[in-house]
All heavy atoms as TSV, in Angstrom:
chain	resi	resn	atom	element	x	y	z
A	1	LEU	N	N	93.486	94.333	123.132
A	1	LEU	CA	C	93.595	94.918	121.800
A	1	LEU	C	C	94.186	96.309	121.700
A	1	LEU	O	O	93.600	97.183	122.442
A	1	LEU	CB	C	92.140	94.898	121.203
A	1	LEU	CG	C	91.953	95.594	119.954
A	1	LEU	CD1	C	92.604	94.822	118.756
A	1	LEU	CD2	C	90.420	95.834	119.615
A	2	PRO	N	N	95.334	96.434	121.163
A	2	PRO	CA	C	95.824	97.768	121.065
A	2	PRO	C	C	95.271	98.695	119.860
A	2	PRO	O	O	94.934	98.161	118.846
A	2	PRO	CB	C	97.441	97.509	120.816
A	2	PRO	CG	C	97.404	96.348	120.066
A	2	PRO	CD	C	96.221	95.518	120.427
A	3	ALA	N	N	95.242	99.992	120.111
A	3	ALA	CA	C	94.795	100.875	119.084
A	3	ALA	C	C	95.578	102.155	119.218
A	3	ALA	O	O	95.617	102.754	120.234
A	3	ALA	CB	C	93.333	101.073	119.259
A	4	GLY	N	N	96.176	102.545	118.080
A	4	GLY	CA	C	97.003	103.821	118.099
A	4	GLY	C	C	96.028	105.015	117.964
A	4	GLY	O	O	94.993	104.915	117.430
A	5	LYS	N	N	96.428	106.200	118.465
A	5	LYS	CA	C	95.637	107.332	118.512
A	5	LYS	C	C	96.435	108.515	117.904
A	5	LYS	O	O	97.725	108.611	118.189
A	5	LYS	CB	C	95.093	107.732	119.857
A	5	LYS	CG	C	94.079	106.798	120.477
A	5	LYS	CD	C	93.805	107.412	121.888
A	5	LYS	CE	C	92.468	106.705	122.385
A	5	LYS	NZ	N	92.059	107.344	123.616
A	6	VAL	N	N	95.827	109.429	117.360
A	6	VAL	CA	C	96.527	110.625	116.849
A	6	VAL	C	C	96.956	111.520	117.988
A	6	VAL	O	O	97.870	112.192	117.973
A	6	VAL	CB	C	95.625	111.353	115.843
A	6	VAL	CG1	C	96.254	112.636	115.381
A	6	VAL	CG2	C	95.398	110.555	114.568
A	7	GLU	N	N	96.178	111.385	119.096
A	7	GLU	CA	C	96.374	112.312	120.200
A	7	GLU	C	C	97.608	111.916	121.090
A	7	GLU	O	O	97.672	112.237	122.254
A	7	GLU	CB	C	95.172	112.371	121.116
A	7	GLU	CG	C	93.931	112.763	120.469
A	7	GLU	CD	C	93.158	111.762	119.790
A	7	GLU	OE1	O	93.424	110.611	119.870
A	7	GLU	OE2	O	92.131	112.157	119.137
A	8	SER	N	N	98.527	111.127	120.574
A	8	SER	CA	C	99.797	110.685	121.240
A	8	SER	C	C	99.510	109.631	122.311
A	8	SER	O	O	100.248	109.586	123.333
A	8	SER	CB	C	100.505	111.906	121.792
A	8	SER	OG	O	100.855	112.819	120.765
A	9	PHE	N	N	98.590	108.710	122.288
A	9	PHE	CA	C	98.443	107.696	123.068
A	9	PHE	C	C	98.084	106.420	122.376
A	9	PHE	O	O	97.721	106.385	121.188
A	9	PHE	CB	C	97.196	107.990	124.001
A	9	PHE	CG	C	97.440	108.982	125.096
A	9	PHE	CD1	C	97.021	110.423	124.767
A	9	PHE	CD2	C	97.973	108.709	126.272
A	9	PHE	CE1	C	97.232	111.236	125.780
A	9	PHE	CE2	C	98.207	109.659	127.274
A	9	PHE	CZ	C	97.756	110.941	127.072
A	10	VAL	N	N	98.279	105.331	123.049
A	10	VAL	CA	C	97.905	103.908	122.598
A	10	VAL	C	C	96.950	103.502	123.583
A	10	VAL	O	O	97.129	103.467	124.809
A	10	VAL	CB	C	99.181	102.984	122.457
A	10	VAL	CG1	C	98.667	101.655	122.203
A	10	VAL	CG2	C	100.115	103.450	121.484
A	11	SER	N	N	95.730	103.128	123.085
A	11	SER	CA	C	94.680	102.545	123.972
A	11	SER	C	C	94.759	101.084	124.018
A	11	SER	O	O	94.891	100.450	122.900
A	11	SER	CB	C	93.369	102.947	123.457
A	11	SER	OG	O	93.089	104.422	123.579
A	12	LEU	N	N	94.606	100.531	125.218
A	12	LEU	CA	C	94.513	99.055	125.380
A	12	LEU	C	C	93.030	98.762	125.684
A	12	LEU	O	O	92.540	99.345	126.577
A	12	LEU	CB	C	95.435	98.493	126.353
A	12	LEU	CG	C	96.906	98.767	126.238
A	12	LEU	CD1	C	97.820	98.083	127.258
A	12	LEU	CD2	C	97.324	98.228	124.728
A	13	TRP	N	N	92.372	97.937	124.961
A	13	TRP	CA	C	91.045	97.421	125.067
A	13	TRP	C	C	90.802	96.089	125.516
A	13	TRP	O	O	91.547	95.191	125.120
A	13	TRP	CB	C	90.344	97.719	123.769
A	13	TRP	CG	C	90.238	99.097	123.344
A	13	TRP	CD1	C	91.231	99.927	122.691
A	13	TRP	CD2	C	89.181	99.957	123.454
A	13	TRP	NE1	N	90.805	101.186	122.463
A	13	TRP	CE2	C	89.547	101.262	122.976
A	13	TRP	CE3	C	87.899	99.978	124.021
A	13	TRP	CZ2	C	88.653	102.345	122.925
A	13	TRP	CZ3	C	87.152	100.965	124.058
A	13	TRP	CH2	C	87.499	102.298	123.500
A	14	ASP	N	N	89.983	95.853	126.475
A	14	ASP	CA	C	89.461	94.520	126.979
A	14	ASP	C	C	88.620	93.880	125.728
A	14	ASP	O	O	87.551	94.627	125.597
A	14	ASP	CB	C	88.744	94.733	128.253
A	14	ASP	CG	C	88.418	93.286	128.806
A	14	ASP	OD1	O	87.817	92.399	127.989
A	14	ASP	OD2	O	88.574	92.973	130.028
A	15	THR	N	N	88.934	92.812	125.285
A	15	THR	CA	C	88.155	92.239	124.192
A	15	THR	C	C	86.982	91.495	124.630
A	15	THR	O	O	86.155	91.043	123.772
A	15	THR	CB	C	88.958	91.380	123.275
A	15	THR	OG1	O	89.533	90.368	124.002
A	15	THR	CG2	C	90.120	92.173	122.537
A	16	VAL	N	N	86.793	91.358	125.928
A	16	VAL	CA	C	85.514	90.693	126.469
A	16	VAL	C	C	84.495	91.786	126.773
A	16	VAL	O	O	83.271	91.643	126.332
A	16	VAL	CB	C	85.811	89.974	127.771
A	16	VAL	CG1	C	84.512	89.408	128.309
A	16	VAL	CG2	C	86.832	88.860	127.517
A	17	THR	N	N	84.863	92.914	127.359
A	17	THR	CA	C	83.858	93.897	127.778
A	17	THR	C	C	83.878	95.011	126.669
A	17	THR	O	O	82.962	95.807	126.807
A	17	THR	CB	C	84.097	94.593	129.102
A	17	THR	OG1	O	85.455	95.156	128.964
A	17	THR	CG2	C	84.218	93.493	130.115
A	18	TRP	N	N	84.843	95.150	125.853
A	18	TRP	CA	C	84.980	96.204	124.885
A	18	TRP	C	C	85.092	97.599	125.589
A	18	TRP	O	O	84.584	98.572	125.093
A	18	TRP	CB	C	83.966	96.132	123.751
A	18	TRP	CG	C	84.148	94.925	122.967
A	18	TRP	CD1	C	83.315	93.872	122.913
A	18	TRP	CD2	C	85.304	94.673	122.038
A	18	TRP	NE1	N	83.821	92.848	122.075
A	18	TRP	CE2	C	85.046	93.265	121.620
A	18	TRP	CE3	C	86.451	95.262	121.791
A	18	TRP	CZ2	C	85.998	92.686	120.684
A	18	TRP	CZ3	C	87.258	94.634	120.843
A	18	TRP	CH2	C	87.031	93.387	120.384
A	19	LYS	N	N	85.687	97.578	126.747
A	19	LYS	CA	C	85.993	98.814	127.488
A	19	LYS	C	C	87.449	99.036	127.467
A	19	LYS	O	O	88.262	98.188	127.534
A	19	LYS	CB	C	85.467	98.736	128.937
A	19	LYS	CG	C	83.993	98.542	128.865
A	19	LYS	CD	C	83.501	98.707	130.453
A	19	LYS	CE	C	81.986	98.655	130.436
A	19	LYS	NZ	N	81.437	98.739	131.704
A	20	GLU	N	N	87.760	100.420	127.399
A	20	GLU	CA	C	89.138	100.804	127.392
A	20	GLU	C	C	89.687	100.558	128.735
A	20	GLU	O	O	89.265	100.953	129.722
A	20	GLU	CB	C	89.187	102.319	127.055
A	20	GLU	CG	C	90.675	102.859	126.838
A	20	GLU	CD	C	90.522	104.263	126.175
A	20	GLU	OE1	O	90.108	105.115	127.048
A	20	GLU	OE2	O	91.130	104.450	125.200
A	21	LYS	N	N	90.824	99.819	128.765
A	21	LYS	CA	C	91.629	99.410	130.020
A	21	LYS	C	C	92.592	100.364	130.425
A	21	LYS	O	O	92.827	100.827	131.603
A	21	LYS	CB	C	92.153	98.072	129.887
A	21	LYS	CG	C	91.258	96.997	129.898
A	21	LYS	CD	C	91.908	95.575	129.489
A	21	LYS	CE	C	93.172	95.384	130.124
A	21	LYS	NZ	N	93.721	93.966	129.937
A	22	GLN	N	N	93.486	101.016	129.374
A	22	GLN	CA	C	94.541	101.666	129.761
A	22	GLN	C	C	94.983	102.564	128.612
A	22	GLN	O	O	94.785	102.208	127.481
A	22	GLN	CB	C	95.685	100.678	130.138
A	22	GLN	CG	C	96.909	101.333	130.632
A	22	GLN	CD	C	97.949	100.339	131.096
A	22	GLN	OE1	O	97.783	99.153	130.836
A	22	GLN	NE2	N	99.043	100.841	131.716
A	23	ASN	N	N	95.520	103.764	128.841
A	23	ASN	CA	C	96.114	104.598	127.827
A	23	ASN	C	C	97.555	104.690	128.092
A	23	ASN	O	O	97.936	105.065	129.207
A	23	ASN	CB	C	95.546	106.034	127.874
A	23	ASN	CG	C	94.301	106.184	127.056
A	23	ASN	OD1	O	94.335	105.812	125.826
A	23	ASN	ND2	N	93.230	106.804	127.522
A	24	LEU	N	N	98.303	104.358	127.186
A	24	LEU	CA	C	99.875	104.339	127.292
A	24	LEU	C	C	100.239	105.698	126.518
A	24	LEU	O	O	99.854	105.836	125.266
A	24	LEU	CB	C	100.541	103.138	126.717
A	24	LEU	CG	C	99.968	101.812	127.442
A	24	LEU	CD1	C	100.661	100.705	126.626
A	24	LEU	CD2	C	100.388	101.813	128.883
A	25	LYS	N	N	101.293	106.330	127.097
A	25	LYS	CA	C	101.768	107.581	126.343
A	25	LYS	C	C	102.579	107.235	125.239
A	25	LYS	O	O	103.504	106.298	125.215
A	25	LYS	CB	C	102.614	108.321	127.339
A	25	LYS	CG	C	103.208	109.598	126.816
A	25	LYS	CD	C	102.218	110.642	126.717
A	25	LYS	CE	C	102.831	112.027	126.255
A	25	LYS	NZ	N	102.272	112.677	125.174
A	26	ALA	N	N	102.231	107.829	123.985
A	26	ALA	CA	C	102.987	107.627	122.798
A	26	ALA	C	C	103.870	108.746	122.427
A	26	ALA	O	O	103.840	109.790	123.179
A	26	ALA	CB	C	102.114	107.110	121.699
A	27	ALA	N	N	104.510	108.731	121.406
A	27	ALA	CA	C	105.351	109.926	120.858
A	27	ALA	C	C	104.369	110.923	120.312
A	27	ALA	O	O	103.183	110.711	119.915
A	27	ALA	CB	C	106.260	109.398	119.741
A	28	GLU	N	N	104.885	112.129	120.321
A	28	GLU	CA	C	104.206	113.212	119.485
A	28	GLU	C	C	103.928	112.791	118.201
A	28	GLU	O	O	104.795	112.187	117.644
A	28	GLU	CB	C	105.039	114.489	119.687
A	28	GLU	CG	C	104.960	115.252	120.981
A	28	GLU	CD	C	105.634	116.542	120.954
A	28	GLU	OE1	O	105.538	117.315	119.844
A	28	GLU	OE2	O	106.412	116.920	121.902
A	29	GLY	N	N	102.832	113.239	117.569
A	29	GLY	CA	C	102.487	112.840	116.321
A	29	GLY	C	C	101.692	111.588	116.176
A	29	GLY	O	O	101.378	111.207	115.213
A	30	GLY	N	N	101.400	111.075	117.367
A	30	GLY	CA	C	100.527	109.863	117.342
A	30	GLY	C	C	101.212	108.538	117.236
A	30	GLY	O	O	102.474	108.457	117.097
A	31	ALA	N	N	100.497	107.511	117.395
A	31	ALA	CA	C	101.020	106.205	117.375
A	31	ALA	C	C	100.387	105.321	116.250
A	31	ALA	O	O	99.148	105.480	116.049
A	31	ALA	CB	C	100.772	105.451	118.752
A	32	SER	N	N	101.106	104.645	115.548
A	32	SER	CA	C	100.534	103.751	114.515
A	32	SER	C	C	101.253	102.491	114.430
A	32	SER	O	O	102.341	102.385	115.002
A	32	SER	CB	C	100.601	104.451	113.098
A	32	SER	OG	O	101.854	104.761	112.763
A	33	ARG	N	N	100.735	101.551	113.675
A	33	ARG	CA	C	101.467	100.237	113.557
A	33	ARG	C	C	101.916	99.604	114.898
A	33	ARG	O	O	102.989	99.601	115.241
A	33	ARG	CB	C	102.858	100.476	112.776
A	33	ARG	CG	C	102.655	101.268	111.543
A	33	ARG	CD	C	101.471	100.961	110.607
A	33	ARG	NE	N	101.776	101.608	109.217
A	33	ARG	CZ	C	100.970	102.528	108.742
A	33	ARG	NH1	N	100.009	102.992	109.433
A	33	ARG	NH2	N	101.131	102.996	107.669
A	34	VAL	N	N	100.908	99.226	115.678
A	34	VAL	CA	C	101.114	98.671	116.944
A	34	VAL	C	C	101.090	97.228	116.939
A	34	VAL	O	O	100.443	96.549	116.102
A	34	VAL	CB	C	100.099	99.202	118.021
A	34	VAL	CG1	C	100.317	100.718	118.178
A	34	VAL	CG2	C	98.694	98.904	117.561
A	35	ALA	N	N	101.881	96.639	117.834
A	35	ALA	CA	C	101.897	95.097	117.936
A	35	ALA	C	C	102.424	94.786	119.350
A	35	ALA	O	O	103.303	95.220	119.991
A	35	ALA	CB	C	102.932	94.453	116.932
A	36	PHE	N	N	101.717	93.626	119.900
A	36	PHE	CA	C	102.140	93.042	121.089
A	36	PHE	C	C	103.250	92.099	120.949
A	36	PHE	O	O	103.380	91.409	120.003
A	36	PHE	CB	C	100.886	92.290	121.822
A	36	PHE	CG	C	99.929	93.078	122.510
A	36	PHE	CD1	C	98.705	93.258	122.065
A	36	PHE	CD2	C	100.338	93.617	123.802
A	36	PHE	CE1	C	97.752	94.033	122.775
A	36	PHE	CE2	C	99.417	94.426	124.517
A	36	PHE	CZ	C	98.071	94.707	123.907
A	37	SER	N	N	103.927	91.947	122.065
A	37	SER	CA	C	104.919	90.834	122.128
A	37	SER	C	C	104.143	89.501	122.284
A	37	SER	O	O	103.038	89.599	122.787
A	37	SER	CB	C	106.009	90.924	123.245
A	37	SER	OG	O	105.270	90.908	124.527
A	38	PRO	N	N	104.665	88.435	122.047
A	38	PRO	CA	C	103.881	87.056	122.232
A	38	PRO	C	C	103.425	86.836	123.589
A	38	PRO	O	O	102.244	86.304	123.655
A	38	PRO	CB	C	104.962	85.902	121.893
A	38	PRO	CG	C	105.884	86.572	120.969
A	38	PRO	CD	C	105.927	88.020	121.341
A	39	ASP	N	N	104.116	87.313	124.587
A	39	ASP	CA	C	103.638	87.128	125.955
A	39	ASP	C	C	102.768	88.378	126.429
A	39	ASP	O	O	102.163	88.154	127.544
A	39	ASP	CB	C	104.790	86.984	126.897
A	39	ASP	CG	C	105.577	88.242	127.056
A	39	ASP	OD1	O	105.362	89.294	126.534
A	39	ASP	OD2	O	106.735	88.058	127.649
A	40	GLY	N	N	102.531	89.318	125.747
A	40	GLY	CA	C	101.609	90.226	125.963
A	40	GLY	C	C	102.015	91.366	126.922
A	40	GLY	O	O	101.412	92.245	127.334
A	41	ASN	N	N	103.333	91.241	127.344
A	41	ASN	CA	C	104.039	92.099	128.298
A	41	ASN	C	C	104.564	93.351	127.739
A	41	ASN	O	O	104.763	94.456	128.534
A	41	ASN	CB	C	105.101	91.381	129.110
A	41	ASN	CG	C	104.382	90.324	130.033
A	41	ASN	OD1	O	103.358	90.470	130.504
A	41	ASN	ND2	N	105.130	89.305	130.261
A	42	THR	N	N	104.744	93.372	126.498
A	42	THR	CA	C	105.380	94.645	125.869
A	42	THR	C	C	104.526	94.918	124.593
A	42	THR	O	O	103.964	94.158	123.947
A	42	THR	CB	C	106.932	94.374	125.549
A	42	THR	OG1	O	107.053	93.216	124.765
A	42	THR	CG2	C	107.707	94.339	126.821
A	43	LEU	N	N	104.711	96.134	124.230
A	43	LEU	CA	C	103.934	96.705	123.103
A	43	LEU	C	C	104.904	97.551	122.217
A	43	LEU	O	O	105.544	98.450	122.843
A	43	LEU	CB	C	102.792	97.596	123.519
A	43	LEU	CG	C	101.969	98.076	122.356
A	43	LEU	CD1	C	101.075	97.012	121.780
A	43	LEU	CD2	C	100.890	99.222	122.950
A	44	ALA	N	N	105.000	97.369	121.042
A	44	ALA	CA	C	105.820	98.138	120.038
A	44	ALA	C	C	104.894	98.880	119.226
A	44	ALA	O	O	103.865	98.453	118.813
A	44	ALA	CB	C	106.845	97.273	119.286
A	45	PHE	N	N	105.412	100.145	118.873
A	45	PHE	CA	C	104.630	100.978	117.974
A	45	PHE	C	C	105.547	101.990	117.385
A	45	PHE	O	O	106.480	102.383	117.764
A	45	PHE	CB	C	103.389	101.669	118.713
A	45	PHE	CG	C	103.877	102.744	119.748
A	45	PHE	CD1	C	104.144	103.970	119.244
A	45	PHE	CD2	C	103.923	102.377	121.085
A	45	PHE	CE1	C	104.554	104.995	120.294
A	45	PHE	CE2	C	104.321	103.253	122.013
A	45	PHE	CZ	C	104.609	104.653	121.611
A	46	GLY	N	N	105.170	102.350	116.058
A	46	GLY	CA	C	105.798	103.289	115.376
A	46	GLY	C	C	105.007	104.616	115.364
A	46	GLY	O	O	103.786	104.604	115.732
A	47	SER	N	N	105.647	105.705	115.079
A	47	SER	CA	C	105.004	106.978	115.047
A	47	SER	C	C	105.335	107.700	113.849
A	47	SER	O	O	106.205	107.349	112.943
A	47	SER	CB	C	105.569	107.917	116.223
A	47	SER	OG	O	106.714	108.471	115.958
A	48	GLY	N	N	104.660	108.748	113.580
A	48	GLY	CA	C	104.794	109.587	112.320
A	48	GLY	C	C	106.105	110.402	112.337
A	48	GLY	O	O	106.382	111.051	111.344
A	49	ARG	N	N	106.722	110.299	113.477
A	49	ARG	CA	C	107.951	111.192	113.664
A	49	ARG	C	C	109.238	110.310	113.475
A	49	ARG	O	O	110.132	110.444	114.064
A	49	ARG	CB	C	107.966	111.724	114.945
A	49	ARG	CG	C	106.847	112.815	115.149
A	49	ARG	CD	C	106.933	113.607	116.324
A	49	ARG	NE	N	108.069	114.489	116.226
A	49	ARG	CZ	C	108.610	115.072	117.237
A	49	ARG	NH1	N	108.176	115.046	118.511
A	49	ARG	NH2	N	109.706	115.902	117.074
A	50	ASN	N	N	109.045	109.169	112.777
A	50	ASN	CA	C	110.201	108.250	112.397
A	50	ASN	C	C	110.849	107.683	113.797
A	50	ASN	O	O	112.006	107.565	113.859
A	50	ASN	CB	C	111.225	108.993	111.630
A	50	ASN	CG	C	110.777	109.622	110.388
A	50	ASN	OD1	O	109.689	109.230	109.950
A	50	ASN	ND2	N	111.471	110.469	109.804
A	51	GLU	N	N	110.048	107.278	114.675
A	51	GLU	CA	C	110.408	106.650	115.961
A	51	GLU	C	C	109.769	105.278	116.116
A	51	GLU	O	O	108.568	105.091	115.632
A	51	GLU	CB	C	110.051	107.532	117.077
A	51	GLU	CG	C	110.725	108.849	117.098
A	51	GLU	CD	C	110.170	109.773	118.193
A	51	GLU	OE1	O	109.133	109.405	118.866
A	51	GLU	OE2	O	110.622	110.839	118.424
A	52	LEU	N	N	110.403	104.477	116.781
A	52	LEU	CA	C	109.766	103.121	117.202
A	52	LEU	C	C	110.083	102.932	118.696
A	52	LEU	O	O	111.196	103.205	119.310
A	52	LEU	CB	C	110.549	101.921	116.490
A	52	LEU	CG	C	110.112	100.608	116.812
A	52	LEU	CD1	C	108.761	100.265	116.422
A	52	LEU	CD2	C	111.143	99.558	116.244
A	53	SER	N	N	108.929	102.816	119.404
A	53	SER	CA	C	108.994	102.665	120.879
A	53	SER	C	C	108.443	101.267	121.418
A	53	SER	O	O	107.637	100.669	120.739
A	53	SER	CB	C	108.096	103.740	121.495
A	53	SER	OG	O	108.534	105.137	121.249
A	54	ILE	N	N	109.112	100.822	122.495
A	54	ILE	CA	C	108.610	99.694	123.081
A	54	ILE	C	C	108.355	99.964	124.508
A	54	ILE	O	O	109.063	100.503	125.256
A	54	ILE	CB	C	109.816	98.562	123.047
A	54	ILE	CG1	C	110.123	98.254	121.582
A	54	ILE	CG2	C	109.278	97.256	123.809
A	54	ILE	CD1	C	111.142	97.272	121.315
A	55	LEU	N	N	106.991	99.575	124.922
A	55	LEU	CA	C	106.491	100.015	126.330
A	55	LEU	C	C	106.200	98.718	127.022
A	55	LEU	O	O	105.724	97.728	126.397
A	55	LEU	CB	C	105.298	100.810	126.163
A	55	LEU	CG	C	105.280	102.158	125.485
A	55	LEU	CD1	C	103.949	102.741	125.516
A	55	LEU	CD2	C	106.306	103.147	126.094
A	56	GLU	N	N	106.322	98.829	128.253
A	56	GLU	CA	C	105.776	97.724	129.205
A	56	GLU	C	C	104.318	97.944	129.350
A	56	GLU	O	O	103.892	98.987	129.767
A	56	GLU	CB	C	106.618	97.805	130.554
A	56	GLU	CG	C	106.297	96.609	131.428
A	56	GLU	CD	C	107.102	96.768	132.736
A	56	GLU	OE1	O	107.432	97.682	133.191
A	56	GLU	OE2	O	107.458	95.641	133.157
A	57	THR	N	N	103.478	96.883	129.018
A	57	THR	CA	C	101.938	97.139	129.096
A	57	THR	C	C	101.535	97.287	130.517
A	57	THR	O	O	100.451	98.012	130.510
A	57	THR	CB	C	101.367	95.893	128.406
A	57	THR	OG1	O	101.702	94.786	129.008
A	57	THR	CG2	C	101.645	95.958	126.979
A	58	THR	N	N	102.029	96.677	131.441
A	58	THR	CA	C	101.382	96.774	132.793
A	58	THR	C	C	101.633	98.158	133.419
A	58	THR	O	O	100.828	98.676	134.159
A	58	THR	CB	C	101.989	95.691	133.744
A	58	THR	OG1	O	103.390	95.773	133.741
A	58	THR	CG2	C	101.437	94.292	133.326
A	59	THR	N	N	102.868	98.711	133.137
A	59	THR	CA	C	103.092	100.011	133.786
A	59	THR	C	C	103.078	101.135	132.825
A	59	THR	O	O	103.012	102.425	133.298
A	59	THR	CB	C	104.595	99.952	134.420
A	59	THR	OG1	O	105.546	99.872	133.328
A	59	THR	CG2	C	104.776	98.812	135.405
A	60	GLY	N	N	103.272	100.880	131.547
A	60	GLY	CA	C	103.310	102.013	130.680
A	60	GLY	C	C	104.673	102.560	130.489
A	60	GLY	O	O	104.931	103.557	129.811
A	61	ASN	N	N	105.784	102.044	131.264
A	61	ASN	CA	C	106.999	102.564	131.121
A	61	ASN	C	C	107.668	102.302	129.896
A	61	ASN	O	O	107.426	101.231	129.243
A	61	ASN	CB	C	107.959	101.903	132.182
A	61	ASN	CG	C	107.544	102.407	133.591
A	61	ASN	OD1	O	107.032	103.436	133.785
A	61	ASN	ND2	N	107.896	101.545	134.639
A	62	GLN	N	N	108.376	103.172	129.293
A	62	GLN	CA	C	109.068	102.964	127.981
A	62	GLN	C	C	110.310	102.307	128.227
A	62	GLN	O	O	111.164	102.593	129.125
A	62	GLN	CB	C	109.547	104.410	127.391
A	62	GLN	CG	C	110.071	104.187	126.015
A	62	GLN	CD	C	110.162	105.610	125.330
A	62	GLN	OE1	O	109.227	106.506	125.454
A	62	GLN	NE2	N	111.369	105.772	124.764
A	63	LEU	N	N	110.456	101.015	127.581
A	63	LEU	CA	C	111.650	100.232	127.721
A	63	LEU	C	C	112.736	100.634	126.789
A	63	LEU	O	O	113.971	100.609	127.050
A	63	LEU	CB	C	111.331	98.803	127.420
A	63	LEU	CG	C	110.293	98.255	128.484
A	63	LEU	CD1	C	109.879	96.762	128.043
A	63	LEU	CD2	C	110.729	98.315	129.907
A	64	HIS	N	N	112.335	100.947	125.561
A	64	HIS	CA	C	113.235	101.397	124.535
A	64	HIS	C	C	112.680	102.336	123.474
A	64	HIS	O	O	111.414	102.323	123.362
A	64	HIS	CB	C	113.716	100.119	123.719
A	64	HIS	CG	C	114.390	99.168	124.372
A	64	HIS	ND1	N	115.658	99.044	124.884
A	64	HIS	CD2	C	113.907	97.887	124.760
A	64	HIS	CE1	C	115.898	97.942	125.534
A	64	HIS	NE2	N	114.902	97.233	125.490
A	65	LYS	N	N	113.459	103.176	122.955
A	65	LYS	CA	C	113.109	104.173	121.968
A	65	LYS	C	C	114.072	104.267	120.794
A	65	LYS	O	O	115.352	104.465	121.149
A	65	LYS	CB	C	112.848	105.460	122.554
A	65	LYS	CG	C	112.216	106.527	121.510
A	65	LYS	CD	C	111.941	107.853	122.187
A	65	LYS	CE	C	111.498	108.849	121.286
A	65	LYS	NZ	N	111.273	110.056	122.061
A	66	LEU	N	N	113.701	103.947	119.607
A	66	LEU	CA	C	114.725	104.015	118.529
A	66	LEU	C	C	114.223	105.237	117.642
A	66	LEU	O	O	113.176	105.332	117.268
A	66	LEU	CB	C	114.669	102.775	117.624
A	66	LEU	CG	C	114.935	101.464	118.414
A	66	LEU	CD1	C	114.671	100.250	117.400
A	66	LEU	CD2	C	116.382	101.478	118.813
A	67	GLU	N	N	115.147	106.100	117.482
A	67	GLU	CA	C	114.836	107.223	116.556
A	67	GLU	C	C	116.182	107.673	115.803
A	67	GLU	O	O	117.291	107.245	116.118
A	67	GLU	CB	C	114.475	108.470	117.437
A	67	GLU	CG	C	115.424	108.878	118.596
A	67	GLU	CD	C	114.915	109.834	119.563
A	67	GLU	OE1	O	114.080	110.646	119.166
A	67	GLU	OE2	O	115.334	109.826	120.702
A	68	GLY	N	N	116.012	108.353	114.766
A	68	GLY	CA	C	117.117	108.828	113.975
A	68	GLY	C	C	116.867	108.703	112.520
A	68	GLY	O	O	115.953	109.063	112.076
A	69	ASN	N	N	117.837	108.140	111.859
A	69	ASN	CA	C	118.052	108.030	110.482
A	69	ASN	C	C	117.292	107.023	109.762
A	69	ASN	O	O	117.863	106.187	109.066
A	69	ASN	CB	C	119.460	108.196	110.090
A	69	ASN	CG	C	120.200	109.335	110.506
A	69	ASN	OD1	O	119.682	110.522	110.650
A	69	ASN	ND2	N	121.481	109.184	111.019
A	70	PHE	N	N	115.986	106.957	109.910
A	70	PHE	CA	C	115.253	106.032	109.018
A	70	PHE	C	C	113.960	106.667	108.762
A	70	PHE	O	O	113.476	107.644	109.408
A	70	PHE	CB	C	115.097	104.628	109.697
A	70	PHE	CG	C	114.524	104.596	111.115
A	70	PHE	CD1	C	113.150	104.582	111.454
A	70	PHE	CD2	C	115.332	104.769	112.206
A	70	PHE	CE1	C	112.674	104.550	112.662
A	70	PHE	CE2	C	114.965	104.735	113.550
A	70	PHE	CZ	C	113.538	104.654	113.813
A	71	ALA	N	N	113.272	106.092	107.705
A	71	ALA	CA	C	111.941	106.604	107.406
A	71	ALA	C	C	110.772	106.333	108.215
A	71	ALA	O	O	110.929	105.733	109.254
A	71	ALA	CB	C	111.571	106.019	105.974
A	72	THR	N	N	109.604	106.867	107.993
A	72	THR	CA	C	108.380	106.542	108.693
A	72	THR	C	C	108.225	105.062	108.951
A	72	THR	O	O	108.389	104.284	108.040
A	72	THR	CB	C	107.203	107.056	107.898
A	72	THR	OG1	O	107.312	108.461	107.828
A	72	THR	CG2	C	105.875	106.879	108.844
A	73	VAL	N	N	107.840	104.693	110.156
A	73	VAL	CA	C	107.670	103.220	110.494
A	73	VAL	C	C	106.360	102.815	109.694
A	73	VAL	O	O	105.261	103.322	110.070
A	73	VAL	CB	C	107.502	103.017	112.002
A	73	VAL	CG1	C	107.295	101.583	112.299
A	73	VAL	CG2	C	108.891	103.583	112.640
A	74	ARG	N	N	106.417	101.834	108.891
A	74	ARG	CA	C	105.298	101.468	108.172
A	74	ARG	C	C	104.701	100.114	108.739
A	74	ARG	O	O	103.573	99.776	108.373
A	74	ARG	CB	C	105.707	101.253	106.757
A	74	ARG	CG	C	106.112	102.451	106.143
A	74	ARG	CD	C	105.494	102.745	104.768
A	74	ARG	NE	N	106.113	103.921	104.091
A	74	ARG	CZ	C	105.529	105.194	104.164
A	74	ARG	NH1	N	104.363	105.301	104.834
A	74	ARG	NH2	N	106.200	106.189	103.687
A	75	SER	N	N	105.361	99.256	109.467
A	75	SER	CA	C	104.855	98.070	109.985
A	75	SER	C	C	105.651	97.729	111.325
A	75	SER	O	O	106.877	97.990	111.402
A	75	SER	CB	C	104.813	96.974	108.974
A	75	SER	OG	O	106.134	96.480	108.650
A	76	VAL	N	N	105.058	96.860	112.219
A	76	VAL	CA	C	105.607	96.314	113.371
A	76	VAL	C	C	105.063	94.921	113.502
A	76	VAL	O	O	103.789	94.762	113.401
A	76	VAL	CB	C	105.335	97.241	114.621
A	76	VAL	CG1	C	105.890	96.590	115.891
A	76	VAL	CG2	C	105.761	98.649	114.464
A	77	ALA	N	N	105.917	94.013	113.775
A	77	ALA	CA	C	105.455	92.605	114.015
A	77	ALA	C	C	106.010	91.977	115.107
A	77	ALA	O	O	107.108	92.348	115.615
A	77	ALA	CB	C	105.678	91.827	112.680
């Protein structure tokens, strides 16, 4: 279960134990609008700074970052 945080992290939670498994570094300004890929290996999230990031869930490495001339990210699917 992913959860965005204002503190610039995305928390991943184990839904069996309800314990936090991992914190992934997000953009400044926090993370919102988070979604897993169908295989669970990547996580996409939008930020309040008009950015969209895609991270590898096992390592936390950023795979892609889209930023620039678009409005605040309001949804990710």
